[in-house]
C-alpha positions as CSV (number, residue, x, y, z in Angstrom):
1,M,296.5,115.0,102.6
2,R,293.9,117.6,103.6
3,I,291.2,116.4,101.4
4,L,289.3,112.6,101.1
5,K,292.7,110.5,100.8
6,L,292.7,109.6,97.2
7,S,295.3,107.1,97.5
8,G,292.6,104.8,99.2
9,M,289.7,106.2,97.7
10,V,288.4,111.7,97.1
11,L,287.0,112.0,97.2
12,A,285.6,112.6,97.7
13,A,279.7,112.2,96.0
14,V,277.4,111.9,92.1
15,L,277.0,111.2,88.9
16,L,275.4,108.2,86.5
17,L,275.8,105.1,87.8
18,P,273.4,102.7,85.9
19,G,273.2,99.7,88.5
20,L,272.1,102.0,91.4
21,A,268.5,102.1,90.1
22,S,268.0,98.3,90.7
23,A,269.8,98.5,94.0
24,A,266.6,99.0,95.8
25,P,263.1,98.3,94.2
26,Q,261.5,99.4,97.3
27,A,263.4,102.3,97.7
28,G,262.9,104.9,100.1
29,N,262.6,108.8,99.7
30,A,266.3,109.5,100.2
31,I,267.6,106.6,97.9
32,T,265.4,107.8,95.3
33,R,266.8,111.1,95.9
34,L,270.1,109.9,95.1
35,Q,268.9,107.7,92.3
36,A,267.4,110.7,90.6
37,F,270.6,112.6,91.4
38,L,273.0,110.0,90.0
39,R,270.7,109.8,87.1
40,D,270.4,113.8,86.2
41,V,273.4,115.3,87.3
42,H,276.4,115.1,84.5
43,S,278.4,118.1,85.6
44,L,278.3,120.5,88.9
45,K,280.3,123.3,90.3
46,A,280.0,124.3,93.9
47,D,281.7,125.8,96.7
48,F,282.4,123.7,99.9
49,T,283.6,123.4,103.4
50,Q,285.7,120.5,104.7
51,V,285.6,119.7,108.6
52,V,287.6,116.9,110.1
53,L,286.7,115.9,113.7
54,D,288.5,113.6,115.8
55,S,286.9,110.8,117.6
56,N,285.4,113.0,120.5
57,L,284.1,115.3,117.8
58,H,286.7,117.9,118.3
59,Q,287.5,119.9,115.3
60,V,291.3,119.5,113.9
61,R,291.0,121.0,110.8
62,K,288.6,123.3,108.6
63,S,289.2,124.2,104.9
64,V,287.4,125.8,102.1
65,G,287.3,125.8,98.4
66,T,285.5,125.3,95.1
67,L,284.7,122.0,93.3
68,A,283.9,120.9,89.7
69,I,282.9,117.7,88.3
70,K,282.3,116.5,84.9
71,R,281.5,113.0,84.4
72,P,283.0,110.5,83.9
73,D,285.7,110.5,86.1
74,R,286.8,114.5,85.7
75,F,286.8,116.6,88.9
76,R,288.7,119.5,90.2
77,W,289.0,120.4,93.9
78,D,290.7,123.6,94.6
79,Y,291.8,124.1,98.6
80,A,292.0,127.8,99.2
81,T,292.5,127.9,102.9
82,P,294.5,126.9,105.2
83,N,296.5,125.3,102.7
84,K,296.5,125.8,98.8
85,E,296.1,122.2,97.5
86,I,294.6,121.3,93.8
87,I,293.2,117.8,93.1
88,V,292.6,117.4,89.5
89,A,291.4,114.2,87.6
90,D,291.6,114.2,83.9
91,G,290.0,111.0,83.0
92,K,293.2,109.0,83.3
93,R,295.0,110.2,86.0
94,V,294.7,111.9,89.2
95,W,297.0,115.0,89.9
96,I,297.5,116.6,93.6
97,Y,299.3,119.8,94.3
98,D,300.5,120.9,97.0
99,V,301.2,124.4,96.5
100,E,303.2,125.3,99.7
101,L,305.7,122.0,99.2
102,Q,306.1,122.7,95.4
103,Q,305.0,118.9,95.2
104,V,303.1,117.1,92.5
105,T,301.7,113.6,93.3
106,V,300.3,111.7,90.1
107,K,298.7,108.2,89.9
108,P,296.4,106.1,87.5
109,L,292.8,106.8,88.2
110,S,292.0,103.5,88.0
111,G,292.5,101.9,91.4
112,T,292.1,105.3,92.8
113,L,288.1,105.7,92.7
114,A,287.3,102.1,93.2
115,A,285.0,101.7,96.1
116,S,285.5,105.3,97.3
117,P,283.6,108.5,97.8
118,A,285.0,109.9,94.7
119,V,283.1,107.5,92.9
120,L,279.9,109.0,94.1
121,L,281.0,112.2,92.8
122,S,282.9,111.6,89.5
123,G,282.7,108.2,88.8
124,S,281.1,106.0,86.4
125,N,281.5,102.6,88.8
126,D,278.2,100.8,89.8
127,V,277.1,102.1,93.2
128,D,275.3,99.2,94.4
129,K,278.6,96.9,93.4
130,S,280.6,98.8,95.4
131,F,278.6,100.0,98.1
132,T,276.0,98.7,100.3
133,V,273.2,101.5,100.4
134,K,270.6,102.3,103.0
135,D,267.8,104.9,103.5
136,L,268.7,106.9,106.6
137,G,265.4,108.7,106.8
138,E,264.9,112.7,107.3
139,S,267.4,114.6,109.9
140,N,267.8,118.5,110.7
141,G,266.1,119.3,107.4
142,L,267.7,116.8,104.9
143,E,267.3,113.3,103.4
144,W,270.0,110.7,104.0
145,V,271.6,107.8,102.3
146,G,274.1,105.6,104.2
147,L,276.8,104.0,102.3
148,T,279.0,101.0,103.2
149,P,281.7,99.8,101.2
150,K,281.9,96.2,100.5
151,T,285.5,95.9,100.1
152,K,287.9,96.6,103.3
153,D,290.3,98.2,101.1
154,T,289.5,101.5,101.8
155,D,290.4,104.6,104.2
156,F,286.9,104.7,105.7
157,D,284.3,102.5,107.2
158,N,280.9,104.4,106.0
159,V,279.9,107.6,104.0
160,K,276.3,109.5,104.7
161,L,274.9,111.7,102.0
162,G,272.4,114.8,103.1
163,F,270.2,115.7,100.3
164,K,268.0,119.0,100.2
165,G,265.7,118.4,97.7
166,A,267.4,117.5,94.2
167,A,270.8,118.6,95.3
168,I,273.6,117.1,97.4
169,A,274.1,119.2,100.7
170,V,276.6,117.3,103.1
171,M,278.6,114.6,102.6
172,K,280.1,112.6,106.2
173,L,282.8,109.9,105.9
174,K,284.0,108.2,108.9
175,D,287.2,106.3,109.3
176,A,288.3,103.1,111.1
177,L,289.5,105.4,113.9
178,G,286.4,107.4,114.7
179,N,287.4,110.5,112.7
180,L,284.9,111.8,110.6
181,T,285.3,114.5,107.6
182,R,281.9,116.6,107.1
183,I,281.9,118.2,103.6
184,T,279.2,121.0,103.2
185,F,278.5,122.3,99.8
186,S,277.0,125.4,99.0
187,H,276.6,127.6,96.1
188,L,275.7,124.3,94.2
189,I,274.9,124.3,90.2
190,L,273.8,121.3,88.6
191,N,274.7,120.5,84.9
192,P,276.6,123.8,84.2
193,S,278.8,123.8,81.2
194,I,282.3,123.3,82.1
195,P,285.2,123.0,79.4
196,D,287.5,119.8,79.5
197,S,290.3,122.3,80.0
198,L,289.4,122.6,83.6
199,F,290.5,119.1,84.1
200,Q,293.6,119.4,82.8
201,F,297.1,119.8,84.8
202,T,300.2,120.6,83.8
203,P,302.6,120.4,86.9
204,P,304.5,123.9,87.7
205,A,308.0,124.5,86.5
206,G,310.2,123.8,89.4
207,A,307.8,121.5,91.3
208,D,309.0,118.1,92.2
209,V,306.8,115.4,90.9
210,I,306.3,112.0,92.3
211,G,304.5,109.2,90.2
212,D,305.6,107.6,87.0
213,V,303.9,110.2,84.5
214,G,304.7,108.3,81.7
215,K,302.9,105.1,82.3
216,T,299.5,107.1,83.1
217,K,299.7,109.2,79.7
218,E,298.1,107.9,76.6
């Protein structure tokens, strides 16, 4: 998959997680930024650039697109280049649509977001419960927080979030093979009004659908 591997994690970083405030009573500045962001941001829109580097830090893929998030558990990633792909979570299920292959994969949202970067962006789980949180200090003009999943059943070893002021600017994910995915956010809008309809997905006519849609319906 061209995005963060939702089968084991998305995406991919960011809303109210009540237990986080108690995660670090003597929180450093970067953790304070994260706490405020998770406490105060209920929706967001952004452009993103996603770069995948191999273990030798050679670029193997670059993608760009747009992102919309609305807490809890609703997000939409639209990949524009190099391949069109749409990933939508409607609060109950995740839809992954590969436009080129005309293929839709659907799966329950529960179990998809646990201990994953997606929970940081759109989930309602307790970050302190799923991750070990560490203040990494300031670098390249950003304040960094490191998150290590407490469970081994993930597709990545660690996540780093870079904050510029009150907004998230960069997310980095490193997997067990040493590959690095870096997502840079731009034109970020915090707490915009987003209609629920943006997070609804209907498979296009003629598309192959993989997954038991019936079991994920209300």
